[in-house]
PDB file of N, CA, C, O and CB in Angstrom:
ATOM      1  N   UNK A   1       2.089  12.217   1.327  1.00  0.00           N
ATOM      2  CA  UNK A   1       1.004  11.433   1.838  1.00  0.00           C
ATOM      3  C   UNK A   1       0.128  12.247   2.781  1.00  0.00           C
ATOM      4  O   UNK A   1      -1.014  11.858   3.024  1.00  0.00           O
ATOM      5  CB  UNK A   1       1.536  10.213   2.535  1.00  0.00           C
ATOM      6  N   UNK A   2       0.604  13.333   3.307  1.00  0.00           N
ATOM      7  CA  UNK A   2      -0.210  14.099   4.243  1.00  0.00           C
ATOM      8  C   UNK A   2      -1.349  14.831   3.542  1.00  0.00           C
ATOM      9  O   UNK A   2      -2.296  15.251   4.206  1.00  0.00           O
ATOM     10  CB  UNK A   2       0.656  15.092   4.992  1.00  0.00           C
ATOM     11  N   UNK A   3      -1.288  14.993   2.243  1.00  0.00           N
ATOM     12  CA  UNK A   3      -2.363  15.654   1.515  1.00  0.00           C
ATOM     13  C   UNK A   3      -3.576  14.750   1.328  1.00  0.00           C
ATOM     14  O   UNK A   3      -4.659  15.229   0.991  1.00  0.00           O
ATOM     15  CB  UNK A   3      -1.862  16.120   0.170  1.00  0.00           C
ATOM     16  N   UNK A   4      -3.404  13.458   1.543  1.00  0.00           N
ATOM     17  CA  UNK A   4      -4.502  12.512   1.371  1.00  0.00           C
ATOM     18  C   UNK A   4      -5.612  12.797   2.373  1.00  0.00           C
ATOM     19  O   UNK A   4      -6.777  12.518   2.092  1.00  0.00           O
ATOM     20  CB  UNK A   4      -4.001  11.069   1.525  1.00  0.00           C
ATOM     21  N   UNK A   5      -5.282  13.336   3.516  1.00  0.00           N
ATOM     22  CA  UNK A   5      -6.283  13.660   4.533  1.00  0.00           C
ATOM     23  C   UNK A   5      -7.295  14.701   4.077  1.00  0.00           C
ATOM     24  O   UNK A   5      -8.375  14.804   4.658  1.00  0.00           O
ATOM     25  CB  UNK A   5      -5.602  14.145   5.774  1.00  0.00           C
ATOM     26  N   UNK A   6      -6.967  15.470   3.056  1.00  0.00           N
ATOM     27  CA  UNK A   6      -7.884  16.492   2.555  1.00  0.00           C
ATOM     28  C   UNK A   6      -8.848  15.955   1.502  1.00  0.00           C
ATOM     29  O   UNK A   6      -9.768  16.663   1.092  1.00  0.00           O
ATOM     30  CB  UNK A   6      -7.099  17.643   1.979  1.00  0.00           C
ATOM     31  N   UNK A   7      -8.652  14.722   1.061  1.00  0.00           N
ATOM     32  CA  UNK A   7      -9.538  14.107   0.077  1.00  0.00           C
ATOM     33  C   UNK A   7     -10.800  13.588   0.761  1.00  0.00           C
ATOM     34  O   UNK A   7     -10.820  13.421   1.981  1.00  0.00           O
ATOM     35  CB  UNK A   7      -8.816  12.962  -0.667  1.00  0.00           C
ATOM     36  N   UNK A   8     -11.850  13.332  -0.015  1.00  0.00           N
ATOM     37  CA  UNK A   8     -13.046  12.715   0.572  1.00  0.00           C
ATOM     38  C   UNK A   8     -12.696  11.363   1.190  1.00  0.00           C
ATOM     39  O   UNK A   8     -11.765  10.689   0.748  1.00  0.00           O
ATOM     40  CB  UNK A   8     -14.155  12.544  -0.498  1.00  0.00           C
ATOM     41  N   UNK A   9     -13.442  10.979   2.205  1.00  0.00           N
ATOM     42  CA  UNK A   9     -13.134   9.774   2.973  1.00  0.00           C
ATOM     43  C   UNK A   9     -13.101   8.522   2.106  1.00  0.00           C
ATOM     44  O   UNK A   9     -12.250   7.657   2.317  1.00  0.00           O
ATOM     45  CB  UNK A   9     -14.145   9.595   4.079  1.00  0.00           C
ATOM     46  N   UNK A  10     -13.995   8.405   1.148  1.00  0.00           N
ATOM     47  CA  UNK A  10     -14.049   7.216   0.285  1.00  0.00           C
ATOM     48  C   UNK A  10     -12.857   7.142  -0.671  1.00  0.00           C
ATOM     49  O   UNK A  10     -12.546   6.063  -1.174  1.00  0.00           O
ATOM     50  CB  UNK A  10     -15.349   7.211  -0.517  1.00  0.00           C
ATOM     51  N   UNK A  11     -12.194   8.253  -0.926  1.00  0.00           N
ATOM     52  CA  UNK A  11     -11.102   8.271  -1.898  1.00  0.00           C
ATOM     53  C   UNK A  11      -9.722   8.172  -1.253  1.00  0.00           C
ATOM     54  O   UNK A  11      -8.732   8.000  -1.964  1.00  0.00           O
ATOM     55  CB  UNK A  11     -11.178   9.527  -2.722  1.00  0.00           C
ATOM     56  N   UNK A  12      -9.630   8.274   0.049  1.00  0.00           N
ATOM     57  CA  UNK A  12      -8.325   8.322   0.695  1.00  0.00           C
ATOM     58  C   UNK A  12      -7.524   7.041   0.527  1.00  0.00           C
ATOM     59  O   UNK A  12      -6.349   7.090   0.162  1.00  0.00           O
ATOM     60  CB  UNK A  12      -8.494   8.612   2.150  1.00  0.00           C
ATOM     61  N   UNK A  13      -8.138   5.904   0.786  1.00  0.00           N
ATOM     62  CA  UNK A  13      -7.402   4.638   0.697  1.00  0.00           C
ATOM     63  C   UNK A  13      -7.037   4.298  -0.753  1.00  0.00           C
ATOM     64  O   UNK A  13      -5.888   3.933  -1.004  1.00  0.00           O
ATOM     65  CB  UNK A  13      -8.233   3.498   1.308  1.00  0.00           C
ATOM     66  N   UNK A  14      -7.963   4.402  -1.724  1.00  0.00           N
ATOM     67  CA  UNK A  14      -7.542   4.108  -3.100  1.00  0.00           C
ATOM     68  C   UNK A  14      -6.438   5.032  -3.621  1.00  0.00           C
ATOM     69  O   UNK A  14      -5.551   4.583  -4.347  1.00  0.00           O
ATOM     70  CB  UNK A  14      -8.731   4.200  -4.017  1.00  0.00           C
ATOM     71  N   UNK A  15      -6.481   6.293  -3.264  1.00  0.00           N
ATOM     72  CA  UNK A  15      -5.425   7.217  -3.700  1.00  0.00           C
ATOM     73  C   UNK A  15      -4.111   6.848  -3.020  1.00  0.00           C
ATOM     74  O   UNK A  15      -3.050   6.901  -3.643  1.00  0.00           O
ATOM     75  CB  UNK A  15      -5.808   8.693  -3.381  1.00  0.00           C
ATOM     76  N   UNK A  16      -4.178   6.480  -1.758  1.00  0.00           N
ATOM     77  CA  UNK A  16      -2.975   6.033  -1.050  1.00  0.00           C
ATOM     78  C   UNK A  16      -2.370   4.796  -1.686  1.00  0.00           C
ATOM     79  O   UNK A  16      -1.148   4.672  -1.771  1.00  0.00           O
ATOM     80  CB  UNK A  16      -3.293   5.752   0.404  1.00  0.00           C
ATOM     81  N   UNK A  17      -3.223   3.877  -2.135  1.00  0.00           N
ATOM     82  CA  UNK A  17      -2.734   2.683  -2.814  1.00  0.00           C
ATOM     83  C   UNK A  17      -2.066   3.040  -4.139  1.00  0.00           C
ATOM     84  O   UNK A  17      -1.037   2.462  -4.489  1.00  0.00           O
ATOM     85  CB  UNK A  17      -3.880   1.699  -3.050  1.00  0.00           C
ATOM     86  N   UNK A  18      -2.640   3.980  -4.871  1.00  0.00           N
ATOM     87  CA  UNK A  18      -2.040   4.409  -6.136  1.00  0.00           C
ATOM     88  C   UNK A  18      -0.691   5.079  -5.911  1.00  0.00           C
ATOM     89  O   UNK A  18       0.259   4.842  -6.657  1.00  0.00           O
ATOM     90  CB  UNK A  18      -2.979   5.363  -6.874  1.00  0.00           C
ATOM     91  N   UNK A  19      -0.610   5.911  -4.887  1.00  0.00           N
ATOM     92  CA  UNK A  19       0.655   6.577  -4.569  1.00  0.00           C
ATOM     93  C   UNK A  19       1.702   5.552  -4.149  1.00  0.00           C
ATOM     94  O   UNK A  19       2.862   5.651  -4.550  1.00  0.00           O
ATOM     95  CB  UNK A  19       0.454   7.626  -3.454  1.00  0.00           C
ATOM     96  N   UNK A  20       1.301   4.565  -3.340  1.00  0.00           N
ATOM     97  CA  UNK A  20       2.240   3.533  -2.902  1.00  0.00           C
ATOM     98  C   UNK A  20       2.736   2.714  -4.088  1.00  0.00           C
ATOM     99  O   UNK A  20       3.919   2.378  -4.153  1.00  0.00           O
ATOM    100  CB  UNK A  20       1.583   2.616  -1.863  1.00  0.00           C
ATOM    101  N   UNK A  21       1.850   2.388  -5.023  1.00  0.00           N
ATOM    102  CA  UNK A  21       2.263   1.634  -6.220  1.00  0.00           C
ATOM    103  C   UNK A  21       3.196   2.462  -7.095  1.00  0.00           C
ATOM    104  O   UNK A  21       4.197   1.946  -7.592  1.00  0.00           O
ATOM    105  CB  UNK A  21       1.031   1.197  -7.036  1.00  0.00           C
ATOM    106  N   UNK A  22       2.885   3.718  -7.285  1.00  0.00           N
ATOM    107  CA  UNK A  22       3.728   4.576  -8.112  1.00  0.00           C
ATOM    108  C   UNK A  22       5.121   4.730  -7.495  1.00  0.00           C
ATOM    109  O   UNK A  22       6.128   4.706  -8.203  1.00  0.00           O
ATOM    110  CB  UNK A  22       3.071   5.955  -8.295  1.00  0.00           C
ATOM    111  N   UNK A  23       5.168   4.888  -6.170  1.00  0.00           N
ATOM    112  CA  UNK A  23       6.464   5.028  -5.498  1.00  0.00           C
ATOM    113  C   UNK A  23       7.246   3.717  -5.565  1.00  0.00           C
ATOM    114  O   UNK A  23       8.469   3.731  -5.701  1.00  0.00           O
ATOM    115  CB  UNK A  23       6.270   5.460  -4.027  1.00  0.00           C
ATOM    116  N   UNK A  24       6.543   2.584  -5.469  1.00  0.00           N
ATOM    117  CA  UNK A  24       7.196   1.289  -5.604  1.00  0.00           C
ATOM    118  C   UNK A  24       7.843   1.155  -6.977  1.00  0.00           C
ATOM    119  O   UNK A  24       8.993   0.731  -7.092  1.00  0.00           O
ATOM    120  CB  UNK A  24       6.193   0.153  -5.374  1.00  0.00           C
ATOM    121  N   UNK A  25       7.100   1.519  -8.012  1.00  0.00           N
ATOM    122  CA  UNK A  25       7.651   1.442  -9.368  1.00  0.00           C
ATOM    123  C   UNK A  25       8.830   2.392  -9.556  1.00  0.00           C
ATOM    124  O   UNK A  25       9.778   2.071 -10.273  1.00  0.00           O
ATOM    125  CB  UNK A  25       6.567   1.756 -10.393  1.00  0.00           C
ATOM    126  N   UNK A  26       8.775   3.542  -8.924  1.00  0.00           N
ATOM    127  CA  UNK A  26       9.888   4.485  -8.990  1.00  0.00           C
ATOM    128  C   UNK A  26      11.136   3.896  -8.334  1.00  0.00           C
ATOM    129  O   UNK A  26      12.242   4.038  -8.855  1.00  0.00           O
ATOM    130  CB  UNK A  26       9.508   5.813  -8.313  1.00  0.00           C
ATOM    131  N   UNK A  27      10.956   3.242  -7.202  1.00  0.00           N
ATOM    132  CA  UNK A  27      12.089   2.613  -6.522  1.00  0.00           C
ATOM    133  C   UNK A  27      12.683   1.510  -7.384  1.00  0.00           C
ATOM    134  O   UNK A  27      13.904   1.396  -7.494  1.00  0.00           O
ATOM    135  CB  UNK A  27      11.659   2.049  -5.159  1.00  0.00           C
ATOM    136  N   UNK A  28      11.829   0.699  -7.994  1.00  0.00           N
ATOM    137  CA  UNK A  28      12.320  -0.393  -8.833  1.00  0.00           C
ATOM    138  C   UNK A  28      13.051   0.161 -10.051  1.00  0.00           C
ATOM    139  O   UNK A  28      14.098  -0.358 -10.436  1.00  0.00           O
ATOM    140  CB  UNK A  28      11.159  -1.304  -9.275  1.00  0.00           C
ATOM    141  N   UNK A  29      12.511   1.197 -10.648  1.00  0.00           N
ATOM    142  CA  UNK A  29      13.100   1.757 -11.863  1.00  0.00           C
ATOM    143  C   UNK A  29      14.417   2.483 -11.589  1.00  0.00           C
ATOM    144  O   UNK A  29      15.393   2.299 -12.317  1.00  0.00           O
ATOM    145  CB  UNK A  29      12.119   2.710 -12.520  1.00  0.00           C
ATOM    146  N   UNK A  30      14.442   3.296 -10.551  1.00  0.00           N
ATOM    147  CA  UNK A  30      15.612   4.138 -10.295  1.00  0.00           C
ATOM    148  C   UNK A  30      16.728   3.435  -9.534  1.00  0.00           C
ATOM    149  O   UNK A  30      17.897   3.779  -9.708  1.00  0.00           O
ATOM    150  CB  UNK A  30      15.195   5.347  -9.535  1.00  0.00           C
ATOM    151  N   UNK A  31      16.390   2.451  -8.689  1.00  0.00           N
ATOM    152  CA  UNK A  31      17.368   1.730  -7.857  1.00  0.00           C
ATOM    153  C   UNK A  31      18.297   2.702  -7.136  1.00  0.00           C
ATOM    154  O   UNK A  31      19.484   2.767  -7.456  1.00  0.00           O
ATOM    155  CB  UNK A  31      18.196   0.756  -8.719  1.00  0.00           C
ATOM    156  N   UNK A  32      17.774   3.466  -6.161  1.00  0.00           N
ATOM    157  CA  UNK A  32      18.541   4.553  -5.567  1.00  0.00           C
ATOM    158  C   UNK A  32      19.629   4.130  -4.573  1.00  0.00           C
ATOM    159  O   UNK A  32      20.402   4.982  -4.134  1.00  0.00           O
ATOM    160  CB  UNK A  32      17.613   5.467  -4.889  1.00  0.00           C
ATOM    161  N   UNK A  33      19.715   2.874  -4.211  1.00  0.00           N
ATOM    162  CA  UNK A  33      20.663   2.450  -3.181  1.00  0.00           C
ATOM    163  C   UNK A  33      21.848   1.723  -3.795  1.00  0.00           C
ATOM    164  O   UNK A  33      21.720   1.054  -4.820  1.00  0.00           O
ATOM    165  CB  UNK A  33      19.972   1.551  -2.155  1.00  0.00           C
ATOM    166  N   UNK A  34      23.000   1.863  -3.157  1.00  0.00           N
ATOM    167  CA  UNK A  34      24.204   1.192  -3.628  1.00  0.00           C
ATOM    168  C   UNK A  34      24.196  -0.279  -3.237  1.00  0.00           C
ATOM    169  O   UNK A  34      24.579  -1.141  -4.028  1.00  0.00           O
ATOM    170  CB  UNK A  34      25.449   1.878  -3.072  1.00  0.00           C
ATOM    171  N   UNK A  35      23.757  -0.563  -2.013  1.00  0.00           N
ATOM    172  CA  UNK A  35      23.751  -1.953  -1.536  1.00  0.00           C
ATOM    173  C   UNK A  35      22.417  -2.616  -1.874  1.00  0.00           C
ATOM    174  O   UNK A  35      21.354  -2.014  -1.730  1.00  0.00           O
ATOM    175  CB  UNK A  35      24.011  -2.013  -0.004  1.00  0.00           C
ATOM    176  N   UNK A  36      22.495  -3.844  -2.317  1.00  0.00           N
ATOM    177  CA  UNK A  36      21.286  -4.589  -2.664  1.00  0.00           C
ATOM    178  C   UNK A  36      20.410  -4.851  -1.445  1.00  0.00           C
ATOM    179  O   UNK A  36      19.186  -4.898  -1.565  1.00  0.00           O
ATOM    180  CB  UNK A  36      21.656  -5.907  -3.324  1.00  0.00           C
ATOM    181  N   UNK A  37      21.016  -5.021  -0.281  1.00  0.00           N
ATOM    182  CA  UNK A  37      20.237  -5.280   0.937  1.00  0.00           C
ATOM    183  C   UNK A  37      19.362  -4.071   1.282  1.00  0.00           C
ATOM    184  O   UNK A  37      18.217  -4.234   1.706  1.00  0.00           O
ATOM    185  CB  UNK A  37      21.178  -5.615   2.124  1.00  0.00           C
ATOM    186  N   UNK A  38      19.893  -2.872   1.102  1.00  0.00           N
ATOM    187  CA  UNK A  38      19.096  -1.668   1.356  1.00  0.00           C
ATOM    188  C   UNK A  38      17.941  -1.568   0.367  1.00  0.00           C
ATOM    189  O   UNK A  38      16.829  -1.178   0.723  1.00  0.00           O
ATOM    190  CB  UNK A  38      19.976  -0.409   1.272  1.00  0.00           C
ATOM    191  N   UNK A  39      18.223  -1.922  -0.868  1.00  0.00           N
ATOM    192  CA  UNK A  39      17.190  -1.897  -1.910  1.00  0.00           C
ATOM    193  C   UNK A  39      16.050  -2.861  -1.562  1.00  0.00           C
ATOM    194  O   UNK A  39      14.878  -2.491  -1.630  1.00  0.00           O
ATOM    195  CB  UNK A  39      17.799  -2.262  -3.288  1.00  0.00           C
ATOM    196  N   UNK A  40      16.393  -4.080  -1.196  1.00  0.00           N
ATOM    197  CA  UNK A  40      15.380  -5.077  -0.844  1.00  0.00           C
ATOM    198  C   UNK A  40      14.591  -4.675   0.391  1.00  0.00           C
ATOM    199  O   UNK A  40      13.383  -4.902   0.454  1.00  0.00           O
ATOM    200  CB  UNK A  40      16.032  -6.428  -0.616  1.00  0.00           C
ATOM    201  N   UNK A  41      15.258  -4.081   1.371  1.00  0.00           N
ATOM    202  CA  UNK A  41      14.560  -3.645   2.577  1.00  0.00           C
ATOM    203  C   UNK A  41      13.555  -2.541   2.262  1.00  0.00           C
ATOM    204  O   UNK A  41      12.449  -2.540   2.801  1.00  0.00           O
ATOM    205  CB  UNK A  41      15.562  -3.160   3.625  1.00  0.00           C
ATOM    206  N   UNK A  42      13.925  -1.620   1.411  1.00  0.00           N
ATOM    207  CA  UNK A  42      13.016  -0.540   1.032  1.00  0.00           C
ATOM    208  C   UNK A  42      11.830  -1.085   0.237  1.00  0.00           C
ATOM    209  O   UNK A  42      10.697  -0.651   0.441  1.00  0.00           O
ATOM    210  CB  UNK A  42      13.761   0.527   0.213  1.00  0.00           C
ATOM    211  N   UNK A  43      12.081  -2.022  -0.658  1.00  0.00           N
ATOM    212  CA  UNK A  43      10.992  -2.633  -1.419  1.00  0.00           C
ATOM    213  C   UNK A  43      10.051  -3.422  -0.506  1.00  0.00           C
ATOM    214  O   UNK A  43       8.835  -3.395  -0.691  1.00  0.00           O
ATOM    215  CB  UNK A  43      11.556  -3.549  -2.511  1.00  0.00           C
ATOM    216  N   UNK A  44      10.613  -4.116   0.467  1.00  0.00           N
ATOM    217  CA  UNK A  44       9.794  -4.854   1.418  1.00  0.00           C
ATOM    218  C   UNK A  44       8.920  -3.908   2.235  1.00  0.00           C
ATOM    219  O   UNK A  44       7.752  -4.204   2.490  1.00  0.00           O
ATOM    220  CB  UNK A  44      10.677  -5.691   2.343  1.00  0.00           C
ATOM    221  N   UNK A  45       9.473  -2.784   2.643  1.00  0.00           N
ATOM    222  CA  UNK A  45       8.693  -1.797   3.390  1.00  0.00           C
ATOM    223  C   UNK A  45       7.565  -1.228   2.537  1.00  0.00           C
ATOM    224  O   UNK A  45       6.463  -1.009   3.038  1.00  0.00           O
ATOM    225  CB  UNK A  45       9.599  -0.666   3.887  1.00  0.00           C
ATOM    226  N   UNK A  46       7.827  -0.987   1.261  1.00  0.00           N
ATOM    227  CA  UNK A  46       6.787  -0.465   0.368  1.00  0.00           C
ATOM    228  C   UNK A  46       5.674  -1.484   0.147  1.00  0.00           C
ATOM    229  O   UNK A  46       4.498  -1.122   0.110  1.00  0.00           O
ATOM    230  CB  UNK A  46       7.395  -0.063  -0.976  1.00  0.00           C
ATOM    231  N   UNK A  47       6.037  -2.745   0.002  1.00  0.00           N
ATOM    232  CA  UNK A  47       5.025  -3.789  -0.143  1.00  0.00           C
ATOM    233  C   UNK A  47       4.188  -3.876   1.119  1.00  0.00           C
ATOM    234  O   UNK A  47       2.974  -4.065   1.047  1.00  0.00           O
ATOM    235  CB  UNK A  47       5.677  -5.150  -0.451  1.00  0.00           C
ATOM    236  N   UNK A  48       4.824  -3.741   2.273  1.00  0.00           N
ATOM    237  CA  UNK A  48       4.109  -3.757   3.544  1.00  0.00           C
ATOM    238  C   UNK A  48       3.100  -2.611   3.630  1.00  0.00           C
ATOM    239  O   UNK A  48       1.970  -2.815   4.075  1.00  0.00           O
ATOM    240  CB  UNK A  48       5.098  -3.675   4.707  1.00  0.00           C
ATOM    241  N   UNK A  49       3.490  -1.433   3.218  1.00  0.00           N
ATOM    242  CA  UNK A  49       2.579  -0.283   3.221  1.00  0.00           C
ATOM    243  C   UNK A  49       1.400  -0.536   2.293  1.00  0.00           C
ATOM    244  O   UNK A  49       0.258  -0.237   2.644  1.00  0.00           O
ATOM    245  CB  UNK A  49       3.321   1.001   2.801  1.00  0.00           C
ATOM    246  N   UNK A  50       1.666  -1.081   1.116  1.00  0.00           N
ATOM    247  CA  UNK A  50       0.579  -1.371   0.180  1.00  0.00           C
ATOM    248  C   UNK A  50      -0.376  -2.413   0.758  1.00  0.00           C
ATOM    249  O   UNK A  50      -1.592  -2.279   0.623  1.00  0.00           O
ATOM    250  CB  UNK A  50       1.144  -1.860  -1.163  1.00  0.00           C
ATOM    251  N   UNK A  51       0.164  -3.448   1.399  1.00  0.00           N
ATOM    252  CA  UNK A  51      -0.699  -4.482   1.962  1.00  0.00           C
ATOM    253  C   UNK A  51      -1.561  -3.944   3.106  1.00  0.00           C
ATOM    254  O   UNK A  51      -2.715  -4.348   3.246  1.00  0.00           O
ATOM    255  CB  UNK A  51       0.142  -5.653   2.453  1.00  0.00           C
ATOM    256  N   UNK A  52      -1.023  -3.050   3.916  1.00  0.00           N
ATOM    257  CA  UNK A  52      -1.831  -2.408   4.958  1.00  0.00           C
ATOM    258  C   UNK A  52      -2.964  -1.591   4.343  1.00  0.00           C
ATOM    259  O   UNK A  52      -4.091  -1.617   4.837  1.00  0.00           O
ATOM    260  CB  UNK A  52      -0.952  -1.509   5.843  1.00  0.00           C
ATOM    261  N   UNK A  53      -2.668  -0.878   3.284  1.00  0.00           N
ATOM    262  CA  UNK A  53      -3.706  -0.105   2.602  1.00  0.00           C
ATOM    263  C   UNK A  53      -4.737  -1.009   1.952  1.00  0.00           C
ATOM    264  O   UNK A  53      -5.925  -0.687   1.940  1.00  0.00           O
ATOM    265  CB  UNK A  53      -3.086   0.805   1.557  1.00  0.00           C
ATOM    266  N   UNK A  54      -4.296  -2.137   1.411  1.00  0.00           N
ATOM    267  CA  UNK A  54      -5.227  -3.093   0.824  1.00  0.00           C
ATOM    268  C   UNK A  54      -6.152  -3.675   1.890  1.00  0.00           C
ATOM    269  O   UNK A  54      -7.351  -3.825   1.657  1.00  0.00           O
ATOM    270  CB  UNK A  54      -4.462  -4.217   0.115  1.00  0.00           C
ATOM    271  N   UNK A  55      -5.605  -3.999   3.049  1.00  0.00           N
ATOM    272  CA  UNK A  55      -6.443  -4.497   4.147  1.00  0.00           C
ATOM    273  C   UNK A  55      -7.435  -3.434   4.594  1.00  0.00           C
ATOM    274  O   UNK A  55      -8.590  -3.747   4.883  1.00  0.00           O
ATOM    275  CB  UNK A  55      -5.573  -4.939   5.335  1.00  0.00           C
ATOM    276  N   UNK A  56      -6.998  -2.185   4.653  1.00  0.00           N
ATOM    277  CA  UNK A  56      -7.917  -1.098   5.025  1.00  0.00           C
ATOM    278  C   UNK A  56      -9.019  -0.957   3.989  1.00  0.00           C
ATOM    279  O   UNK A  56     -10.171  -0.706   4.342  1.00  0.00           O
ATOM    280  CB  UNK A  56      -7.156   0.236   5.174  1.00  0.00           C
ATOM    281  N   UNK A  57      -8.682  -1.113   2.727  1.00  0.00           N
ATOM    282  CA  UNK A  57      -9.683  -1.017   1.658  1.00  0.00           C
ATOM    283  C   UNK A  57     -10.727  -2.122   1.791  1.00  0.00           C
ATOM    284  O   UNK A  57     -11.919  -1.884   1.596  1.00  0.00           O
ATOM    285  CB  UNK A  57      -9.007  -1.091   0.275  1.00  0.00           C
ATOM    286  N   UNK A  58     -10.282  -3.312   2.117  1.00  0.00           N
ATOM    287  CA  UNK A  58     -11.206  -4.432   2.279  1.00  0.00           C
ATOM    288  C   UNK A  58     -12.090  -4.214   3.497  1.00  0.00           C
ATOM    289  O   UNK A  58     -13.303  -4.412   3.427  1.00  0.00           O
ATOM    290  CB  UNK A  58     -10.436  -5.758   2.407  1.00  0.00           C
ATOM    291  N   UNK A  59     -11.496  -3.811   4.609  1.00  0.00           N
ATOM    292  CA  UNK A  59     -12.267  -3.649   5.835  1.00  0.00           C
ATOM    293  C   UNK A  59     -13.206  -2.450   5.789  1.00  0.00           C
ATOM    294  O   UNK A  59     -14.278  -2.489   6.392  1.00  0.00           O
ATOM    295  CB  UNK A  59     -11.334  -3.514   7.008  1.00  0.00           C
ATOM    296  N   UNK A  60     -12.832  -1.404   5.097  1.00  0.00           N
ATOM    297  CA  UNK A  60     -13.687  -0.223   5.005  1.00  0.00           C
ATOM    298  C   UNK A  60     -14.748  -0.353   3.923  1.00  0.00           C
ATOM    299  O   UNK A  60     -15.605   0.519   3.783  1.00  0.00           O
ATOM    300  CB  UNK A  60     -12.848   1.001   4.743  1.00  0.00           C
ATOM    301  N   UNK A  61     -14.695  -1.431   3.162  1.00  0.00           N
ATOM    302  CA  UNK A  61     -15.672  -1.651   2.103  1.00  0.00           C
ATOM    303  C   UNK A  61     -17.066  -1.884   2.626  1.00  0.00           C
ATOM    304  O   UNK A  61     -18.038  -1.702   1.893  1.00  0.00           O
ATOM    305  CB  UNK A  61     -15.263  -2.808   1.265  1.00  0.00           C
ATOM    306  N   UNK A  62     -17.187  -2.281   3.871  1.00  0.00           N
ATOM    307  CA  UNK A  62     -18.493  -2.481   4.465  1.00  0.00           C
ATOM    308  C   UNK A  62     -19.116  -3.817   4.148  1.00  0.00           C
ATOM    309  O   UNK A  62     -20.212  -4.114   4.625  1.00  0.00           O
ATOM    310  CB  UNK A  62     -19.398  -1.415   4.028  1.00  0.00           C
ATOM    311  N   UNK A  63     -18.455  -4.622   3.365  1.00  0.00           N
ATOM    312  CA  UNK A  63     -18.994  -5.932   3.021  1.00  0.00           C
ATOM    313  C   UNK A  63     -18.570  -6.940   4.081  1.00  0.00           C
ATOM    314  O   UNK A  63     -17.499  -6.822   4.677  1.00  0.00           O
ATOM    315  CB  UNK A  63     -18.519  -6.380   1.612  1.00  0.00           C
ATOM    316  N   UNK A  64     -19.418  -7.920   4.303  1.00  0.00           N
ATOM    317  CA  UNK A  64     -19.042  -8.976   5.233  1.00  0.00           C
ATOM    318  C   UNK A  64     -18.160  -9.985   4.508  1.00  0.00           C
ATOM    319  O   UNK A  64     -18.395 -10.296   3.341  1.00  0.00           O
ATOM    320  CB  UNK A  64     -20.297  -9.668   5.831  1.00  0.00           C
ATOM    321  N   UNK A  65     -17.170 -10.482   5.184  1.00  0.00           N
ATOM    322  CA  UNK A  65     -16.230 -11.418   4.594  1.00  0.00           C
ATOM    323  C   UNK A  65     -16.667 -12.849   4.883  1.00  0.00           C
ATOM    324  O   UNK A  65     -17.178 -13.146   5.962  1.00  0.00           O
ATOM    325  CB  UNK A  65     -14.809 -11.169   5.125  1.00  0.00           C
ATOM    326  N   UNK A  66     -16.463 -13.725   3.914  1.00  0.00           N
ATOM    327  CA  UNK A  66     -16.716 -15.135   4.181  1.00  0.00           C
ATOM    328  C   UNK A  66     -15.562 -15.684   5.023  1.00  0.00           C
ATOM    329  O   UNK A  66     -14.585 -14.976   5.273  1.00  0.00           O
ATOM    330  CB  UNK A  66     -16.876 -15.942   2.848  1.00  0.00           C
ATOM    331  N   UNK A  67     -15.668 -16.917   5.454  1.00  0.00           N
ATOM    332  CA  UNK A  67     -14.682 -17.465   6.387  1.00  0.00           C
ATOM    333  C   UNK A  67     -13.301 -17.585   5.753  1.00  0.00           C
ATOM    334  O   UNK A  67     -12.297 -17.414   6.443  1.00  0.00           O
ATOM    335  CB  UNK A  67     -15.136 -18.829   6.888  1.00  0.00           C
ATOM    336  N   UNK A  68     -13.227 -17.876   4.445  1.00  0.00           N
ATOM    337  CA  UNK A  68     -11.924 -17.994   3.785  1.00  0.00           C
ATOM    338  C   UNK A  68     -11.230 -16.650   3.698  1.00  0.00           C
ATOM    339  O   UNK A  68     -10.042 -16.549   4.002  1.00  0.00           O
ATOM    340  CB  UNK A  68     -12.082 -18.587   2.390  1.00  0.00           C
ATOM    341  N   UNK A  69     -11.945 -15.619   3.290  1.00  0.00           N
ATOM    342  CA  UNK A  69     -11.341 -14.278   3.200  1.00  0.00           C
ATOM    343  C   UNK A  69     -10.970 -13.754   4.572  1.00  0.00           C
ATOM    344  O   UNK A  69      -9.950 -13.084   4.729  1.00  0.00           O
ATOM    345  CB  UNK A  69     -12.299 -13.298   2.513  1.00  0.00           C
ATOM    346  N   UNK A  70     -11.793 -14.056   5.571  1.00  0.00           N
ATOM    347  CA  UNK A  70     -11.485 -13.620   6.926  1.00  0.00           C
ATOM    348  C   UNK A  70     -10.211 -14.289   7.427  1.00  0.00           C
ATOM    349  O   UNK A  70      -9.393 -13.644   8.083  1.00  0.00           O
ATOM    350  CB  UNK A  70     -12.655 -13.927   7.870  1.00  0.00           C
ATOM    351  N   UNK A  71     -10.033 -15.565   7.130  1.00  0.00           N
ATOM    352  CA  UNK A  71      -8.819 -16.269   7.552  1.00  0.00           C
ATOM    353  C   UNK A  71      -7.586 -15.727   6.820  1.00  0.00           C
ATOM    354  O   UNK A  71      -6.505 -15.652   7.404  1.00  0.00           O
ATOM    355  CB  UNK A  71      -8.963 -17.783   7.300  1.00  0.00           C
ATOM    356  N   UNK A  72      -7.741 -15.355   5.557  1.00  0.00           N
ATOM    357  CA  UNK A  72      -6.617 -14.799   4.813  1.00  0.00           C
ATOM    358  C   UNK A  72      -6.197 -13.436   5.341  1.00  0.00           C
ATOM    359  O   UNK A  72      -5.008 -13.116   5.366  1.00  0.00           O
ATOM    360  CB  UNK A  72      -6.968 -14.691   3.349  1.00  0.00           C
ATOM    361  N   UNK A  73      -7.160 -12.640   5.761  1.00  0.00           N
ATOM    362  CA  UNK A  73      -6.826 -11.323   6.291  1.00  0.00           C
ATOM    363  C   UNK A  73      -6.221 -11.446   7.666  1.00  0.00           C
ATOM    364  O   UNK A  73      -5.873 -10.438   8.280  1.00  0.00           O
ATOM    365  CB  UNK A  73      -8.058 -10.427   6.336  1.00  0.00           C
TER     366      UNK A  73
END
């Protein structure tokens, strides 16, 4: 993820979202943990990272949000 800083500013968040999705799918496919609780915690953390990136994508879009979208964010 540290290489994302070298990309153009407009491409950093979308590339980060793609990397987060790819890593999420890798975790789901490979199931690297023995305990199910560890697996769920890692998946929850990955979803959290993706949602933060999604919020950054929305906020950096420069568009004004209507009241419903603002309340959801």
